N, C-alpha and C positions, 0 to 999 in steps of 0.2 A: 445552436446546438451545444450541449454540455460536452466538454472534452477534458481528458487528462493530459495536461501539458508536460507533467513530470511525475514519474513514480519510481521509487527505489527503496532499498533497505539500507539502514545505517544503524550504527551503535547508539547514536543519540541525535537529537534535533530540538530546536526550540524556535519560537517566534518572538522576536524582540518587540519592545513597546512601539517601535517605529514600523512594525509589520515585516521586518527582514526575516527570511527563513535562514537559519543557521544549521548546517548539517555537519556531523562529525562521524568519520569511519564508515564510508559507503562500502558495502560488500555484496556479493552474490554467491558466496561459498562459505560453507561451514566444514571444518575438518574434525574428524573424530577418530579415536583409536578403538572405541567399542560402542556397541549399540545396547540400548537405545541412546541416541545423542540428544542431549538436552541443551538448549540455548537459553541462558537465563533472561536476557532482555535484548529485544531488537525493536526498531521502529520502522513502520511503513510510512514513508513520506510521500505526499501527493500535492501537486498543484493542479487545482481544478478550475477550468475556465468556462464561462458562459457568456453568451451574447445577450443583448437587450431583451430579446423575445423570451428568454428562459428565466428572466429575473422575476422577483416578487411571487414565486411559487415554490412549493416544496418538491424536491427531487429525491427519489430513493437511492441511497448509497449502499452497496453491498460489497463485502470482501469474502472471498472463498479461498481456502488453501487446499490445493488438489495435488495428489501424488501422481506418479508416472503412469499408473493404471487407470486414472480418472476417478479414483476414490476421494471423496471429500473428507478432509481431516477436521476442518471447522469452517464455520461461516458466521458472519455477523452482518447485521443491517442497521441502518440509521437513516437520517434524512439530512439534507442540506438545503439551504435557501440562499439565494444570491440577492444582493441589493441591486438596484437599478444603476447601471453605469451611464456615464455621459454619452450622448448620441455619437455613434461611430466607434465606440470603445467596447471592449470586453471587460468583464469583472473577473477577478481571481480570488481564490480562497486557498491559503496554505493550510494543509490538513496533516496532522501527525496522529498515527495510531500506534500506541505502545503495546507490544506483544511480549508477555512474560512467560517464561518456562515452556517454550514450545518443545515438544518431544517428537523425535523422528525415530521411527522403529526400524528404518532400513536406509541403505545408501541409495542415492538416486537424485533425480531432478524433480523439484516441487515447484508449483506454480501458484502464485497469489493472483487471482483474478479479481479485477476491480470492475464492478458493474454500476452503471447509472441507469436508473429506471429499468432494471432487469436485463440490461444489455451490456455484455462485456465490452469495455472501452479501452482497457489496458491490461497487460499481464507483466508480472515481474517474476523472473525465474530465480530459484534458489537451489544450488547444488550442494548436496550433502555427500562429502567424499571421505573415504577411509584413508587414514594415515598409518603406515606400518610402524609398530612399536620398536 
């Protein structure tokens, strides 16, 4: 079964030549003095794992940003394919999605839903909070 071992938001991330996932500035909250709130750049970082039975075929990956009322602010889809791991092991993919200039029209809790083959496998919450001037 394909699983999301890790999912979070950060200011930056990269994958080294050696395959190491480097993460900088993990957060779950954006503070704003006025609306709309604009966040210039964030990255959704995931570690996606699969077992041998899910290797060598494509899987649909979807990301949705949902507001507190269940409204979809945006969605994106793509596909991932895992190489075959050695017997008894799982294979991992480090995946980084850069999100630029996200705009939030109101204060509240937003949810990034991560779907594999049209099934929600993980959620990452983002709190947009007001800061008094």
